C-alpha positions in Angstrom: -3.6 86.1 -4.0 -5.4 88.8 -5.2 -6.9 91.3 -2.9 -9.4 91.4 -5.4 -10.5 88.1 -5.6 -7.8 87.4 -3.5 -7.7 91.0 -3.2 -4.7 92.0 -5.1 -4.2 88.5 -5.2 -2.7 88.5 -2.1 -1.0 85.3 -2.5 -1.1 85.6 -6.1 -0.4 89.1 -6.1 2.0 88.1 -3.7 2.9 85.7 -5.9 2.1 87.9 -8.6 3.2 90.9 -7.0 5.3 88.6 -5.3 5.2 86.9 -8.3 5.8 89.9 -10.0 6.6 91.4 -6.9 9.7 92.9 -6.3 10.2 92.0 -9.7 10.1 95.4 -10.2 12.8 96.2 -12.5 14.8 93.3 -13.1 14.6 89.6 -13.1 15.7 87.6 -10.2 15.4 84.0 -9.8 15.6 81.0 -7.5 13.8 82.7 -4.5 15.7 85.9 -4.5 13.9 89.2 -4.6 14.9 91.9 -7.1 17.5 94.2 -5.7 17.6 98.0 -6.2 20.4 99.6 -4.4 22.5 102.3 -6.0 20.6 105.0 -7.7 17.2 104.0 -6.1 17.0 107.5 -4.5 17.4 109.5 -7.6 15.0 107.2 -9.5 12.5 107.1 -6.7 12.5 110.8 -6.6 12.0 111.0 -10.4 9.3 108.4 -10.3 7.5 110.0 -7.5 7.6 113.4 -9.2 6.9 112.0 -12.5 -23.0 105.9 1.3 -25.4 106.6 0.7 -27.8 104.5 2.8 -29.9 105.2 5.8 -28.6 104.9 9.4 -30.5 104.3 12.6 -31.0 107.2 14.9 -28.4 105.8 17.2 -25.8 105.6 14.4 -26.7 109.2 13.4 -26.2 110.4 16.9 -22.9 108.5 17.2 -21.8 110.0 13.9 -22.6 113.5 15.0 -20.7 112.9 18.3 -17.7 111.5 16.3 -17.7 114.5 14.0 -17.4 116.8 17.0 -14.5 114.8 18.6 -12.9 114.7 15.2 -13.0 118.5 14.8 -11.4 118.9 18.1 -8.7 116.2 17.3 -7.9 118.0 14.1 -7.0 121.3 16.0 -5.2 119.5 18.9 -2.6 117.5 17.0 -1.8 113.8 17.1 -2.0 113.6 20.9 -5.6 114.7 20.9 -6.4 112.4 17.9 -4.8 109.6 19.7 -6.9 110.2 22.9 -10.1 110.4 20.7 -9.2 107.1 19.1 -8.4 105.4 22.3 -12.0 106.2 23.5 -13.3 104.8 20.3 -11.1 101.7 20.9 -11.0 100.2 17.3 -10.5 100.9 13.7 -12.3 98.7 11.2 -10.0 97.8 8.3 -10.6 95.7 5.2 -8.7 94.0 2.5 -5.2 94.1 3.9 -3.6 90.7 3.5 -0.6 90.0 5.7 1.7 89.4 2.8 0.6 92.4 0.8 3.3 95.0 0.9 4.1 93.9 4.5 0.7 94.7 5.9 1.4 92.1 8.7 4.3 94.2 10.0 2.4 97.5 9.6 -0.6 96.2 11.4 1.5 95.0 14.3 3.4 98.3 14.5 0.1 100.2 14.9 -0.9 97.7 17.7 2.5 98.3 19.4 2.2 102.1 19.1 -1.4 102.4 20.1 -1.9 99.7 22.8 -5.6 99.2 23.5 -6.8 100.2 20.0 -7.9 97.1 18.0 -7.4 97.0 14.2 -9.3 94.0 12.9 -9.2 93.3 9.2 -12.4 92.2 7.4 -12.2 90.1 4.3 -8.3 90.3 3.9 -8.4 89.2 0.2 -11.3 91.5 -1.0 -11.0 93.4 -4.2 -11.2 97.2 -4.3 -14.7 97.0 -5.5 -15.7 94.6 -2.7 -14.4 97.2 -0.2 -16.7 99.8 -1.7 -19.6 97.4 -1.6 -18.8 96.9 2.1 -19.0 100.6 2.6 -22.4 100.8 1.0 -23.9 97.7 2.4 -22.7 98.1 5.9 -23.4 101.8 6.3 -24.7 102.7 9.8 -23.5 99.4 11.2 -20.8 98.8 13.8 -18.9 96.6 11.2 -18.8 99.3 8.5 -15.2 100.0 7.3 -13.6 103.1 8.8 -11.1 103.4 6.0 -10.2 101.6 2.8 -7.3 100.8 0.6 -8.3 101.0 -3.0 -7.1 101.3 -6.6 -7.2 104.8 -8.3 -10.3 103.8 -10.3 -12.2 102.8 -7.1 -11.0 105.9 -5.3 -12.6 108.0 -8.0 -15.7 105.9 -7.7 -15.7 106.5 -3.9 -15.4 110.2 -4.6 -18.5 110.1 -7.0 -20.4 108.2 -4.4 -19.6 110.7 -1.6 -17.9 108.0 0.6 -14.9 110.1 1.7 -14.6 112.3 4.7 -11.9 114.6 3.6 -8.7 114.7 5.9 -5.4 116.2 5.4 -2.6 114.2 7.2 0.1 115.9 9.1 2.8 114.6 6.6 0.8 115.8 3.5 3.7 118.1 2.5 6.0 115.1 2.0 3.5 113.4 -0.4 3.8 114.3 -4.2 0.9 115.9 -5.7 0.0 112.9 -8.0 -0.2 110.7 -4.9 -2.9 112.6 -3.2 -6.4 114.1 -4.0 -6.3 118.0 -4.2 -9.5 118.1 -2.1 -8.1 115.8 0.6 -10.4 112.9 -0.1 -7.5 110.4 -0.1 -3.8 110.0 -0.1 -1.8 107.2 -1.6 0.6 105.8 1.1 2.5 103.4 -1.3 2.8 102.3 -4.9 4.2 99.4 -6.9 5.3 98.3 -10.4 3.8 95.6 -12.6 5.9 92.6 -13.0 5.9 88.9 -14.2 6.3 86.1 -11.6 7.4 82.6 -12.8 7.5 79.3 -11.0 10.7 78.1 -12.6 10.2 74.5 -11.3 7.3 74.3 -13.7 8.5 76.9 -16.4 12.2 76.8 -16.5 12.5 79.4 -19.4 10.9 82.4 -17.5 9.2 85.1 -19.6 10.7 88.6 -19.2 8.3 90.7 -21.4 4.7 90.9 -22.5 5.9 89.8 -26.0 7.4 86.7 -24.5 4.0 85.7 -23.0 2.7 85.2 -26.5 5.0 82.2 -27.0 3.4 78.7 -27.5 5.5 77.3 -24.7 3.4 79.3 -22.1 0.0 77.9 -23.3 -2.4 77.6 -20.3 0.0 79.1 -17.9 -0.5 83.0 -17.8 -2.7 84.5 -15.2 -3.8 88.0 -14.4 -4.7 89.2 -10.9 -8.4 88.7 -11.1 -11.0 90.7 -13.3 -9.5 94.2 -14.1 -13.1 95.7 -13.8 -12.9 94.9 -10.1 -9.2 94.5 -9.1 -6.7 97.3 -9.2 -3.8 95.0 -9.8 -5.5 93.3 -12.8 -6.4 96.8 -14.1 -2.7 97.8 -13.9 -1.7 94.6 -15.7 -3.9 95.6 -18.7 -2.5 99.2 -18.7 1.1 97.8 -18.7 0.2 95.4 -21.6 -1.2 98.4 -23.4 2.1 100.4 -23.0 3.9 97.2 -24.4 1.7 97.1 -27.4 1.6 100.6 -28.8 -1.0 102.0 -26.3 -0.6 104.8 -23.8 -2.1 106.0 -20.5 -4.7 107.8 -22.7 -5.5 104.7 -24.8 -5.4 101.2 -23.1 -7.4 99.4 -25.9 -4.2 97.7 -27.1 -4.0 96.2 -23.6 -7.5 94.8 -23.8 -6.8 93.5 -27.2 -3.5 91.9 -26.0 -5.4 89.8 -23.4 -8.2 89.0 -25.9 -5.5 87.6 -28.2 -3.7 85.8 -25.4 -6.8 84.2 -24.3 -7.6 83.1 -27.9 -4.2 81.5 -28.2 -4.9 79.6 -24.9 -1.9 81.2 -23.1 -4.1 83.4 -20.8 -6.3 81.6 -18.3 -8.5 83.7 -16.0 -7.4 81.9 -12.8 -7.3 83.8 -9.7 -3.9 84.0 -8.3 -3.5 83.1 -4.6 -0.7 81.9 -2.4 -2.4 78.5 -2.6 -2.5 78.5 -6.3 1.2 79.5 -6.5 2.2 76.8 -4.1 0.2 74.2 -5.9 1.6 75.3 -9.3 -1.9 76.0 -10.7 -0.8 79.6 -11.7 2.8 79.2 -12.8 3.1 82.6 -14.5 1.4 85.6 -12.8 1.3 89.4 -13.7 1.0 91.6 -10.7 2.6 94.2 -8.4 6.2 94.1 -7.5 5.9 94.4 -3.8 4.4 91.1 -2.5 7.1 88.5 -3.2 9.0 89.3 0.0 6.0 88.2 2.0 6.0 84.7 0.5 9.6 84.2 -0.8 10.6 82.1 2.3 7.5 80.0 2.2 8.1 79.4 -1.6 11.7 78.4 -0.9 10.8 76.1 1.9 8.4 74.3 -0.4 11.2 73.7 -2.9 9.8 76.2 -5.5 12.3 78.3 -7.4 11.1 81.5 -9.1 11.9 84.4 -11.2 10.5 87.8 -11.3 11.0 90.7 -13.7 9.5 93.9 -14.7 8.6 93.6 -18.4 10.9 96.2 -20.1 8.3 96.7 -22.9 5.6 97.7 -20.5 6.7 99.5 -17.3 3.7 100.7 -15.3 3.5 101.8 -11.8 0.3 102.3 -9.7 -0.8 103.2 -6.2 -3.5 102.4 -3.8 -5.5 105.2 -2.1 -6.4 105.4 1.6 -8.8 107.8 3.3 -11.5 108.2 6.0 -15.0 106.9 5.2 -17.8 109.3 5.9 -20.2 108.3 8.7 -18.0 105.4 9.8 -18.2 104.2 13.5 -14.6 105.1 14.4 -13.7 108.3 12.5 -10.8 109.3 14.8 -9.2 105.9 14.6 -9.6 106.0 10.9 -7.5 109.2 10.8 -5.0 107.8 13.2 -4.6 104.8 11.0 -3.9 107.0 8.0 -1.4 109.0 10.0 0.2 105.7 11.0 0.7 104.3 7.4 2.2 107.6 6.4 4.4 107.9 9.4 8.0 106.7 9.4 6.9 103.4 11.0 4.3 102.8 8.3 6.5 104.0 5.4 9.5 101.9 6.4 7.1 98.9 6.9 6.1 99.3 3.3 9.7 99.3 2.2 10.3 96.0 4.1 7.6 94.5 1.9 9.1 95.9 -1.3 6.6 98.7 -1.9 7.6 102.3 -2.5 6.2 104.6 0.3 4.7 107.9 -0.9 7.2 109.6 1.5 10.3 107.9 0.0 12.1 111.2 -0.8 11.6 112.6 2.7 12.8 109.5 4.3 15.8 109.2 2.1 16.7 112.7 2.8 16.5 112.1 6.5 18.9 109.2 6.1 16.3 106.6 7.3 16.4 104.2 4.3 19.2 101.7 4.5 20.6 99.6 1.7 18.9 96.6 3.2 15.5 98.2 2.9 16.2 99.1 -0.7 17.0 95.5 -1.6 13.4 94.6 -2.4 12.8 97.6 -4.6 12.6 97.9 -8.4 15.8 99.1 -9.9 16.6 102.8 -10.4 16.1 102.8 -14.1 12.7 101.1 -13.7 11.6 103.6 -11.0 12.7 106.5 -13.3 10.2 105.3 -15.9 7.2 105.3 -13.7 4.4 107.7 -14.4 0.9 107.7 -12.8 -2.4 108.1 -14.5 -4.3 111.3 -13.9 -7.8 111.1 -12.6 -9.2 111.7 -16.1 -7.0 109.0 -17.7 -8.0 106.6 -15.0 -11.8 107.2 -15.6 -11.4 106.9 -19.3 -9.5 103.7 -18.9 -11.9 102.2 -16.5 -14.9 103.1 -18.7 -13.1 101.4 -21.5 -12.5 98.2 -19.6 -16.1 98.2 -18.3 -17.4 98.3 -21.8 -15.0 96.0 -23.5 -13.5 93.4 -21.2 -16.6 91.3 -21.1 -17.3 90.9 -24.8 -13.6 90.8 -25.9 -12.0 88.7 -23.1 -14.1 87.5 -20.1 -17.1 86.3 -22.1 -15.3 85.5 -25.4 
């Protein structure tokens, strides 16, 4: 399911994430998500620390009015922001699959909290690049996205394109420095870890590492979450493979070479992972985030599918998705209220239910709001302790390398 193609491979990701999902840290099989209980707090704390286009006159006027209201809302607190959003009546969201990090629950909690404010999701399975395309192509229109949820590489691209309308959430102090833009362009509400999902009805001997995936027994069975030049989860899969093969956050070429070799051997097939392909058995082994399995685990079990998920010990990599307000969007106050919601206790605990690590984990843990039951879908403490995030410069360098080499070495080879 890739939100990318299936965006993050929603289902696939699900599967992948889900697949890999909650695989975060250890392997679990037969429909059971990875558990991370004792020590998760310490590990999580360590890991955490570790458009331009023309608009009509009407749109311009509306944007100006919205900017004025927004300025007032910023000085009047959340009550004023809520009132301003209620007048707008809607927030245009995009690329948020129900199963992805429990967005179904988070979307519903927003509706429950702000009755009367609609929150439709356009193209739930879109990739991060497709989100930015929508911002550009729908600029000035009523359907333009008010906010996005994109990978680090696409967050940087949005900054370069001038798409962000900087906004500092009320809970910004709880968010680690490496999970927010210093200029207030975006924040990262949650993050996950790369993992390997296996449909054990088809592949009884589930691979646990990137090295395992090279084995002949997995020929034609390994899939990545879409094209890493477009999809954040696929990008992260390449980075994780790089770490497993002598690379680093400064040099992901070994990861590109890894997939080039895996494709040449016939093990890697560029299928898009979706819930449908997981259920059908077309993508028996998927590489993706750890937080989407909880969303489809019950459905897999009901369909008689047993599965295993594990974080590859030879390539532990964590990555976040960035959220922010889009400049010139039709509902700027509701965009800000949405960002406030996903960072609030309701939003953060919602991510936990889906197996994702909320950016405010440490603050919630300190306040005693994270139960053992909520921790059960998280990666293990030792895995979380190894998580480090790419800097903006590292992300740009890696993205440029992928853009130049993925086609000739992998996609078109």
